[in-house]
C-alpha positions in Angstrom: 24.4 -58.7 2.3 24.5 -62.0 4.3 27.7 -60.7 6.5 25.7 -57.5 8.1 24.6 -57.7 11.5 21.2 -56.7 12.4 20.5 -53.1 12.5 18.3 -53.5 15.7 21.6 -55.4 17.3 23.8 -52.8 16.1 22.3 -50.3 18.0 21.4 -52.4 20.8 17.6 -52.0 20.9 14.8 -54.3 20.6 12.6 -54.7 17.2 9.8 -52.6 18.8 11.8 -49.7 20.2 10.3 -46.4 20.1 11.8 -43.4 17.6 13.2 -41.9 20.8 15.0 -45.1 22.2 16.5 -45.7 18.6 17.8 -42.0 18.8 19.2 -42.4 22.2 21.1 -45.6 21.2 22.6 -44.1 18.1 24.2 -41.2 20.1 25.6 -43.3 22.7 27.2 -45.8 20.0 28.3 -42.9 17.8 30.1 -41.0 20.8 31.3 -44.4 21.7 33.2 -45.4 18.4 33.6 -42.0 17.0 37.2 -42.1 15.0 38.2 -38.4 16.5 38.2 -40.2 20.0 39.7 -43.3 18.6 42.2 -42.0 15.9 44.1 -44.6 13.9 41.5 -47.4 15.4 40.3 -49.2 12.1 37.5 -51.1 14.1 36.3 -48.2 15.5 36.0 -46.4 12.5 34.1 -49.6 10.9 31.6 -49.8 13.7 30.9 -46.3 13.6 30.0 -46.5 10.0 27.8 -49.5 11.1 26.4 -47.4 13.7 25.6 -44.8 11.1 24.3 -47.0 8.7 22.0 -48.9 11.1 20.7 -45.4 12.3 20.2 -44.4 9.0 17.6 -47.0 8.3 15.7 -47.2 11.5 15.3 -43.4 11.7 13.1 -43.3 8.5 9.9 -44.7 8.8 9.9 -46.4 5.2 13.0 -47.9 5.2 12.2 -49.2 8.5 9.0 -51.1 7.3 10.8 -52.2 4.3 13.6 -53.4 6.5 11.3 -55.1 8.9 9.6 -57.2 6.0 12.5 -57.6 3.9 15.7 -57.3 6.1 18.7 -56.0 4.3 17.4 -56.4 0.9 14.9 -54.3 1.6 17.1 -51.2 1.9 20.3 -52.3 -0.2 20.4 -49.7 -2.9 21.9 -52.1 -5.2 19.0 -54.5 -4.8 16.9 -54.9 -8.2 19.5 -52.9 -9.9 20.4 -54.3 -13.3 19.6 -54.2 -17.0 16.4 -52.5 -17.8 15.5 -52.3 -13.6 18.0 -49.3 -13.1 16.8 -45.5 -13.4 16.7 -43.9 -17.0 18.8 -41.4 -15.4 21.4 -43.6 -14.6 22.9 -44.7 -11.0 23.5 -42.0 -8.2 21.0 -39.1 -8.8 21.8 -36.1 -6.4 18.7 -34.3 -5.9 20.3 -31.2 -4.7 22.3 -31.3 -8.4 18.8 -31.3 -10.2 17.2 -28.5 -7.9 20.3 -26.3 -8.5 20.2 -26.9 -12.5 16.5 -25.7 -12.2 16.7 -23.0 -9.6 20.7 -22.2 -9.1 21.4 -18.6 -9.2 17.8 -17.6 -8.1 16.9 -19.3 -5.0 18.9 -22.2 -5.7 20.7 -24.2 -2.9 22.8 -22.1 -0.3 26.5 -22.6 -0.1 27.7 -25.9 1.4 30.5 -24.3 3.1 29.2 -24.4 6.8 32.3 -22.5 8.1 31.6 -19.7 5.8 30.8 -16.2 7.7 27.4 -15.8 8.6 26.1 -12.3 9.7 24.6 -12.0 13.2 20.9 -11.6 13.9 19.2 -8.4 14.6 18.2 -7.5 17.9 15.8 -4.7 19.6 15.7 -2.4 22.5 13.1 0.1 23.6 14.1 3.7 24.8 11.6 6.3 26.7 12.0 9.9 26.1 10.3 12.9 27.3 8.0 15.2 25.3 10.6 18.0 25.4 13.4 15.7 24.0 11.4 14.6 21.4 10.9 18.1 20.2 14.3 19.3 20.8 16.4 16.1 20.3 19.1 14.9 22.7 21.8 12.0 23.5 20.7 8.9 25.2 22.5 5.8 26.7 20.8 2.7 25.5 21.4 -0.5 27.6 20.6 -4.1 25.9 21.6 -7.7 25.7 23.5 -9.1 22.9 25.0 -12.6 21.9 28.9 -11.1 21.6 31.8 -13.5 20.3 33.7 -15.1 23.7 36.7 -13.1 24.6 38.1 -16.3 26.1 38.0 -18.6 22.8 37.8 -15.7 20.6 34.5 -17.7 19.1 36.2 -21.0 18.2 34.7 -22.5 21.2 37.9 -24.6 21.8 39.9 -23.8 25.1 42.6 -21.9 24.7 45.8 -23.7 23.8 43.7 -26.3 21.8 41.7 -26.1 18.7 38.5 -28.0 17.0 39.3 -31.0 14.8 37.6 -31.5 11.5 35.2 -33.8 11.7 35.8 -37.1 10.0 32.2 -38.4 9.3 31.7 -35.6 7.1 35.1 -34.0 5.9 34.0 -31.1 7.8 31.3 -30.2 5.3 28.6 -30.5 7.9 26.9 -32.9 5.5 26.5 -36.6 5.1 25.1 -38.3 1.8 22.4 -40.7 1.7 21.8 -43.2 -0.9 18.0 -44.2 -1.4 16.3 -46.3 -3.9 13.4 -44.9 -5.6 11.5 -46.1 -8.7 13.7 -43.7 -10.6 17.1 -45.4 -9.4 19.4 -44.5 -6.5 18.8 -41.3 -5.3 21.2 -39.3 -3.3 20.1 -36.7 -0.6 22.1 -34.7 2.0 21.3 -34.4 5.8 23.4 -32.7 8.7 25.9 -34.4 10.0 24.8 -36.2 13.2 28.7 -36.4 14.5 29.2 -32.7 14.6 25.7 -31.6 14.5 26.1 -29.9 11.2 29.1 -27.9 12.2 31.7 -29.8 10.5 34.0 -29.8 13.6 34.6 -31.5 16.5 35.5 -29.8 19.7 37.3 -32.0 22.3 38.0 -29.5 24.7 35.4 -26.8 25.0 36.0 -23.4 26.4 34.7 -23.0 29.9 33.8 -19.5 29.5 31.5 -20.2 26.6 30.9 -23.8 26.8 32.2 -24.4 23.4 29.6 -22.1 21.9 32.0 -19.4 21.0 29.5 -16.9 21.8 28.1 -15.3 25.4 25.1 -13.2 26.2 26.4 -9.7 27.5 24.8 -6.2 28.6 26.1 -3.8 26.6 25.5 0.3 26.0 25.9 2.7 23.1 25.4 6.2 22.8 22.5 7.3 20.5 21.4 10.6 18.8 17.7 11.5 19.2 17.0 13.9 16.1 14.4 16.9 17.0 11.3 16.2 15.9 11.2 12.2 16.5 7.6 10.7 16.7 6.4 7.8 19.3 6.8 4.6 18.0 9.6 5.3 15.7 12.7 3.2 15.2 16.5 3.9 15.0 19.0 1.3 13.5 22.2 1.3 15.2 24.9 -0.5 12.3 26.8 -3.3 13.7 25.5 -3.6 17.5 23.4 -6.8 17.2 24.2 -10.1 17.8 27.5 -11.4 16.7 28.2 -13.1 13.7 29.1 -16.9 13.1 32.9 -17.5 11.7 34.1 -14.0 11.5 31.0 -12.7 9.9 29.6 -9.2 11.0 27.2 -8.3 13.7 23.7 -7.5 13.1 22.0 -4.2 13.9 20.4 -3.0 17.1 16.9 -1.6 16.4 15.6 0.8 19.1 12.1 1.8 19.5 11.3 5.0 20.7 8.3 6.1 23.3 7.5 9.4 23.8 6.3 10.3 27.3 2.5 12.0 27.2 2.9 15.7 28.3 0.5 17.5 31.0 -0.3 20.5 28.8 0.8 19.9 25.0 -0.5 17.3 22.3 1.0 16.3 19.5 -0.7 16.3 15.6 1.6 15.7 13.2 4.1 18.1 13.8 1.9 20.9 14.9 1.4 21.5 18.9 -2.3 21.6 20.5 -3.3 23.3 24.1 -5.9 24.3 25.7 -5.7 27.6 27.7 -8.4 29.0 30.2 -9.1 32.7 30.2 -11.3 34.7 32.8 -14.5 36.1 31.6 -13.4 39.5 31.8 -10.3 38.4 30.1 -12.3 36.8 27.2 -14.8 39.9 27.0 -12.4 42.6 27.2 -9.4 41.5 25.7 -5.9 41.1 27.3 -2.0 40.6 27.1 -1.6 36.9 28.2 1.3 34.2 28.7 1.4 31.3 26.5 3.6 28.1 27.5 5.5 26.8 23.9 7.7 24.2 23.3 11.0 27.3 23.3 9.3 28.8 26.7 6.6 31.6 27.7 5.7 33.9 25.2 3.1 37.0 25.2 -0.1 37.0 23.3 -2.7 39.7 22.6 -6.5 37.9 23.1 -8.8 40.2 21.1 -11.7 41.7 22.8 -14.8 39.3 22.7 -13.0 35.8 22.3 -15.5 33.0 22.5 -15.0 29.6 24.2 -13.1 27.0 21.6 -11.6 29.8 19.6 -8.2 28.6 18.2 -5.5 31.0 17.8 -1.8 30.0 15.9 1.6 30.7 17.0 3.3 30.1 13.7 6.7 27.7 14.0 6.3 26.7 17.3 5.4 23.1 16.7 7.6 20.2 16.2 10.6 20.5 14.0 10.0 18.7 10.5 12.0 15.3 10.8 14.4 15.1 8.0 13.4 18.1 6.5 13.7 22.1 7.0 11.2 24.4 9.3 8.8 23.2 12.2 5.3 23.0 12.6 2.7 25.3 14.4 1.2 25.5 17.7 -2.7 25.8 17.8 -4.1 27.3 21.1 -7.7 26.6 22.0 -9.3 29.1 24.3 -11.6 27.8 27.1 -13.8 30.5 29.4 -13.8 29.8 33.0 -16.9 30.5 35.2 -15.9 31.9 38.2 -16.9 30.2 41.8 -17.7 30.9 45.5 -18.4 34.4 44.5 -19.0 37.0 47.4 -22.6 38.6 47.9 -21.0 42.0 46.4 -19.5 40.0 43.5 -22.7 38.5 42.6 -24.4 42.0 42.8 -21.8 43.6 40.5 -22.7 40.8 37.7 -26.3 41.1 38.2 -26.1 45.0 37.3 -23.8 43.9 34.6 -26.3 41.6 33.0 -29.1 43.7 33.5 -27.2 46.2 31.3 -26.6 44.3 28.3 -29.0 43.2 25.6 -29.7 40.6 23.0 -27.1 42.7 20.7 -24.5 41.9 23.1 -24.9 38.0 22.7 -25.3 37.0 19.0 -25.3 33.3 20.0 -28.0 33.4 22.6 -29.8 35.5 20.2 -29.7 33.1 17.3 -30.7 30.4 19.3 -34.0 31.8 20.7 -34.8 33.0 17.0 -34.4 29.3 15.8 -36.8 28.5 19.0 -39.2 31.1 17.9 -39.4 29.5 14.7 -40.0 26.0 15.7 -42.9 26.9 18.0 -44.3 29.0 15.1 -44.4 26.3 12.6 
């Protein structure tokens, strides 16, 4: 212990340095003495270990406090160990091993192989289609942005002609083991390697195209089939079109959110279609053959005599296809009666003559209304 240098001196900072200043000084020193930059240099290797040891203590608030009060003795894992003073479980407890024994196989620790294939993340895109396209189905080209494997370095992150090196600080595991003295003895924990940032590899010559990440954002297109009957807000999944995976892992999926533009005439209710259709007074009173718009084109329909406002008639099988099933919904047509405007004197006279020729028997609703009023006033 007496031969150890002061940790603040090792990092080149004052005792009152902030956490950010300590972290910055550590990164500079770690980069300066990293063994991969000085292969075979034992002196740099020892200094690199010394720098990591200093940062391990000064970056931990509890350890830093003990070090400031007791010096190296306050953080020496062997300090206080001995007969009767050690852990009842023995020295060198690995918390990961303890947790694994309790939870292994069900929510336990994940694989420690940082270079194992990992699936890429899913992404989203939006697609707008017309009302008719949602009814009949169609093919659409979807444009989207995703992260793809760099085609220059093929995902290695290293400039072609070079290759990444295994990190000597962590041996390629991406983690370093930390010994910490506790009331139960010396406990071993792991954290991400600062030298390789948890990747397990060091890239001396990064790929110029992707900056060493091995991945690059690209714009892509994909053709998808929109099924007949799709509804507004539904999601179509396109497998393998998401962000690229890591270490040759599979790509994620593309989720396409479908938006259906409203129609000027039709309204969708479930798999049924509704529309309002204006009739003239004469058509409603006398009945008529009218042309009705549908999703399949125009059809003829006979309006019966005496049709009233808000009457509804049904065209069977003229609605939306049942998505994932057979058959179609229906179309419902609600009647509105349009009162004519800007009548000529002759037309007005004809209507007056017609109105004078009618009686209560021709107006059932009007008759019923006044009978109710008569009953109210008589009370």
